[in-house]
C-alpha positions as CSV (number, residue, x, y, z in Angstrom):
1,X,-115.6,-107.2,-201.0
2,X,-113.6,-108.8,-203.8
3,X,-116.8,-110.2,-205.1
4,X,-118.7,-106.8,-205.0
5,X,-115.8,-105.2,-207.0
6,X,-115.8,-108.0,-209.6
7,X,-119.6,-107.8,-209.9
8,X,-120.3,-104.1,-209.8
9,X,-116.9,-102.2,-210.4
10,X,-114.8,-99.7,-208.7
11,X,-117.1,-96.8,-209.3
12,X,-120.1,-98.6,-207.7
13,X,-118.1,-99.5,-204.7
14,X,-116.9,-95.8,-204.4
15,X,-120.3,-94.5,-204.4
16,X,-121.6,-96.9,-201.8
17,X,-118.4,-96.1,-199.5
18,X,-119.0,-92.3,-200.0
19,X,-122.8,-92.7,-199.2
20,X,-122.0,-94.2,-196.1
21,X,-118.9,-92.2,-195.1
22,X,-120.9,-88.8,-195.8
23,X,-118.2,-87.5,-197.6
24,X,-116.7,-87.6,-201.2
25,X,-113.4,-89.5,-201.4
26,X,-110.3,-87.8,-203.0
27,X,-109.1,-89.0,-206.2
28,X,-106.6,-91.9,-206.1
29,X,-103.3,-90.6,-205.8
30,X,-100.5,-92.0,-208.2
31,X,-98.5,-95.0,-206.6
32,X,-96.4,-97.8,-207.7
33,X,-95.6,-101.1,-206.2
34,X,-91.9,-102.3,-206.5
35,X,-91.5,-105.0,-204.0
36,X,-93.5,-107.0,-201.6
37,X,-90.7,-109.2,-199.9
38,X,-89.8,-108.9,-196.2
39,X,-87.4,-106.3,-194.6
40,X,-84.3,-108.3,-193.4
41,X,-81.4,-107.2,-191.5
42,X,-80.9,-104.2,-189.1
43,X,-82.7,-100.7,-189.8
44,X,-82.9,-97.6,-187.9
45,X,-85.9,-95.4,-188.1
46,X,-86.1,-91.6,-187.5
47,X,-87.2,-92.2,-183.7
48,X,-83.8,-93.9,-183.2
49,X,-85.0,-97.4,-182.8
50,X,-83.5,-100.4,-184.3
51,X,-85.6,-103.1,-186.2
52,X,-84.2,-106.4,-187.4
53,X,-86.0,-108.7,-189.8
54,X,-85.1,-112.3,-189.5
55,X,-85.9,-115.5,-191.7
56,X,-88.2,-118.0,-190.1
57,X,-88.5,-120.5,-192.9
58,X,-92.2,-121.2,-193.7
59,X,-93.0,-119.3,-190.6
60,X,-92.4,-122.2,-188.2
61,X,-90.6,-120.9,-185.0
62,X,-88.8,-124.1,-183.7
63,X,-85.5,-125.4,-182.5
64,X,-82.7,-122.5,-182.4
65,X,-85.3,-119.9,-183.3
66,X,-87.5,-120.7,-180.5
67,X,-84.7,-120.5,-178.0
68,X,-83.2,-117.4,-179.7
69,X,-86.7,-115.5,-179.4
70,X,-87.5,-116.5,-176.0
71,X,-84.0,-115.2,-174.8
72,X,-84.4,-111.9,-176.7
73,X,-87.8,-111.3,-175.3
74,X,-86.3,-111.8,-171.7
75,X,-83.5,-109.3,-172.5
76,X,-86.0,-106.7,-174.0
77,X,-88.4,-107.0,-170.9
78,X,-91.3,-105.3,-172.5
79,X,-89.3,-103.1,-174.8
80,X,-90.0,-103.4,-178.4
81,X,-92.2,-106.1,-179.9
82,X,-92.3,-109.0,-182.5
83,X,-94.2,-108.4,-185.6
84,X,-95.2,-111.3,-187.8
85,X,-95.2,-110.4,-191.5
86,X,-97.5,-111.4,-194.3
87,X,-94.6,-113.5,-195.8
88,X,-94.2,-115.7,-192.9
89,X,-91.3,-113.7,-191.5
90,X,-90.5,-111.9,-188.4
91,X,-89.5,-108.4,-187.4
92,X,-88.0,-107.7,-184.0
93,X,-89.1,-104.2,-183.6
94,X,-88.5,-101.1,-181.4
95,X,-85.0,-102.1,-180.1
96,X,-83.1,-99.2,-178.3
97,X,-79.5,-98.6,-178.8
98,X,-78.7,-100.0,-175.5
99,X,-80.1,-103.5,-176.5
100,X,-79.0,-103.7,-180.2
101,X,-75.8,-105.5,-179.5
102,X,-77.1,-108.1,-177.3
103,X,-79.9,-108.8,-179.7
104,X,-77.5,-109.2,-182.5
105,X,-75.4,-111.5,-180.4
106,X,-78.2,-113.7,-179.6
107,X,-79.2,-114.0,-183.4
108,X,-75.6,-114.8,-184.3
109,X,-75.1,-117.3,-181.4
110,X,-78.2,-119.3,-182.2
111,X,-77.6,-118.9,-186.0
112,X,-80.9,-117.3,-186.7
113,X,-80.4,-115.8,-190.3
114,X,-81.2,-112.0,-190.7
115,X,-78.5,-111.2,-193.4
116,X,-79.8,-112.8,-196.4
117,X,-77.4,-111.7,-199.1
118,X,-76.4,-115.2,-199.8
119,X,-79.6,-117.1,-198.9
120,X,-81.1,-117.6,-202.5
121,X,-84.0,-115.6,-204.0
122,X,-86.3,-118.8,-204.0
123,X,-85.8,-119.5,-200.2
124,X,-86.2,-115.9,-199.3
125,X,-89.5,-115.9,-201.0
126,X,-91.2,-119.2,-200.2
127,X,-94.5,-119.7,-198.4
128,X,-96.4,-122.7,-197.4
129,X,-99.4,-123.9,-195.7
130,X,-99.1,-126.1,-192.7
131,X,-100.7,-129.0,-194.7
132,X,-99.8,-132.6,-193.4
133,X,-100.1,-133.6,-190.6
134,X,-101.9,-130.6,-189.1
135,X,-104.5,-130.1,-191.5
136,X,-107.1,-132.7,-192.3
137,X,-107.8,-131.0,-195.7
138,X,-104.4,-131.6,-197.2
139,X,-103.8,-133.9,-200.1
140,X,-100.1,-133.5,-200.2
141,X,-97.3,-132.1,-198.1
142,X,-96.5,-128.3,-198.1
143,X,-94.7,-126.8,-195.1
144,X,-92.4,-129.8,-194.3
145,X,-91.6,-130.4,-198.2
146,X,-91.3,-127.0,-199.9
147,X,-87.8,-126.2,-198.2
148,X,-86.6,-129.7,-199.7
149,X,-88.0,-128.8,-203.0
150,X,-86.5,-125.2,-203.0
151,X,-83.1,-126.6,-201.9
152,X,-83.0,-128.7,-205.0
153,X,-84.3,-126.0,-207.3
154,X,-81.6,-123.6,-205.9
155,X,-79.0,-126.2,-207.1
156,X,-80.5,-125.5,-210.7
157,X,-80.6,-121.7,-210.3
158,X,-77.0,-121.8,-208.9
159,X,-75.9,-123.5,-212.1
160,X,-77.4,-120.9,-214.2
161,X,-76.2,-117.9,-212.1
162,X,-79.5,-116.7,-210.8
163,X,-79.7,-118.2,-207.3
164,X,-79.9,-114.7,-205.8
165,X,-82.6,-113.5,-208.2
166,X,-85.9,-113.1,-206.2
167,X,-88.5,-115.6,-207.4
168,X,-91.6,-116.1,-205.4
169,X,-92.6,-119.7,-204.9
170,X,-95.5,-121.1,-202.9
171,X,-97.2,-124.3,-201.9
172,X,-100.3,-125.6,-200.5
173,X,-101.6,-129.1,-199.8
174,X,-105.1,-128.7,-201.0
175,X,-107.2,-126.2,-203.4
176,X,-108.1,-124.0,-200.2
177,X,-104.9,-122.1,-200.9
178,X,-104.0,-121.0,-197.5
179,X,-100.5,-120.2,-198.8
180,X,-101.8,-118.0,-201.6
181,X,-100.0,-120.2,-204.4
182,X,-102.2,-118.4,-207.0
183,X,-100.0,-115.1,-206.4
184,X,-96.6,-116.8,-206.7
185,X,-94.4,-116.7,-209.8
186,X,-94.1,-120.5,-209.2
187,X,-97.1,-122.0,-207.4
188,X,-98.0,-125.6,-206.2
189,X,-101.2,-126.9,-205.2
190,X,-101.2,-130.5,-203.8
191,X,-103.5,-133.1,-205.5
192,X,-102.2,-136.4,-204.0
193,X,-99.2,-137.3,-201.8
194,X,-96.1,-136.1,-203.7
195,X,-98.2,-134.8,-206.7
196,X,-99.0,-131.2,-207.3
197,X,-100.6,-128.9,-210.0
198,X,-97.8,-126.3,-211.1
199,X,-98.7,-122.7,-211.9
200,X,-96.4,-120.1,-213.5
201,X,-96.8,-116.4,-214.4
202,X,-97.9,-114.3,-211.3
203,X,-95.9,-111.2,-211.2
204,X,-93.6,-110.8,-208.3
205,X,-95.3,-107.7,-206.7
206,X,-98.7,-109.3,-206.7
207,X,-100.8,-107.6,-209.2
208,X,-101.4,-110.7,-211.5
209,X,-102.5,-114.3,-210.9
210,X,-100.5,-117.2,-212.3
211,X,-101.7,-119.6,-214.8
212,X,-102.1,-123.6,-214.6
213,X,-98.8,-124.9,-216.4
214,X,-98.8,-128.6,-215.7
215,X,-101.2,-131.1,-213.8
216,X,-100.3,-133.7,-211.4
217,X,-96.6,-133.5,-211.4
218,X,-93.9,-135.1,-209.3
219,X,-90.7,-133.8,-207.8
220,X,-88.7,-135.1,-210.7
221,X,-91.1,-133.7,-213.2
222,X,-91.0,-130.5,-211.5
223,X,-87.2,-130.2,-211.7
224,X,-87.3,-131.5,-215.3
225,X,-89.8,-128.8,-216.4
226,X,-88.3,-125.8,-214.4
227,X,-84.6,-126.4,-215.5
228,X,-84.8,-125.3,-219.0
229,X,-87.1,-122.4,-218.2
230,X,-84.4,-121.3,-215.6
231,X,-81.8,-121.5,-218.2
232,X,-83.8,-119.5,-220.8
233,X,-84.6,-117.0,-218.1
234,X,-80.8,-116.7,-217.1
235,X,-79.8,-116.2,-220.8
236,X,-82.7,-114.1,-222.2
237,X,-84.2,-112.0,-219.5
238,X,-84.5,-108.3,-220.0
239,X,-82.9,-105.8,-217.7
240,X,-84.8,-105.9,-214.3
241,X,-87.2,-108.5,-215.5
242,X,-88.8,-110.8,-213.0
243,X,-89.3,-114.3,-213.5
244,X,-93.1,-114.3,-213.8
245,X,-93.0,-111.4,-216.4
246,X,-90.4,-113.6,-218.3
247,X,-92.6,-116.7,-218.6
248,X,-95.5,-114.5,-219.8
249,X,-93.4,-112.7,-222.5
250,X,-91.9,-116.1,-223.6
251,X,-95.0,-117.7,-223.9
252,X,-94.7,-120.6,-221.4
253,X,-98.2,-119.3,-220.2
254,X,-100.7,-116.7,-221.1
255,X,-101.4,-113.8,-218.4
256,X,-104.3,-114.4,-216.3
257,X,-106.4,-111.5,-216.7
258,X,-109.2,-112.0,-214.4
259,X,-109.6,-113.9,-211.1
260,X,-112.8,-115.7,-212.3
261,X,-110.9,-117.2,-214.9
262,X,-108.1,-118.7,-212.7
263,X,-109.8,-122.2,-212.4
264,X,-109.1,-123.1,-215.9
265,X,-107.4,-125.8,-218.0
266,X,-103.6,-125.3,-218.7
267,X,-103.3,-121.9,-220.4
268,X,-100.5,-122.5,-222.8
């Protein structure tokens, strides 16, 4: 569908849908995306049920989270459900009042995080593909390495007072991009073991792709490059300005105006 829209435009696509649908579509209603992150913590809906969003780093259910979710499943006994999110998170949904306390006790006992007020903006918004050793296409690590890189980068953001700032960061082990790195404010695509192309400048809500900033960089180079940018972001960002918008405004990269231009040389 994306190629049809790219080649023929929205008006053509609308005409084709209306022809097959047999009716005219209404005009698009005004809308504005403001946030694309997951819903963490406890929330109650109008039907009285509770829902709890929990952090499952990189979408890998293992160790304490695996045991915890298995015990929650036994407690709920068919009530409610587990919903996987597009950001590799998990929502325990449809919990009645009578089960809320026991679910919270299990989450606390097994130390499965759901209150992310002090987790850090990079960690809340990191996504990676499985890469090595699961995927034979991978040139570099992703799932097993991104949490380590994020931990080191959050030492830098903490130093500049922006640790809790939401910044989307994504990594894949190869250009197939199963972790959608092109839509991250900071994106990485593996080129060789320990080596990545680094991309900057997507917007946080997902309406602009990022741009190639540096090729074949290692961990030390990544930290060295991002440290002064984080410092500038801390000192010179505008009110409510996101990181991806900041690097565009300050000219670190040019905005990526069309998806067909994404595979280009560094756009600086």
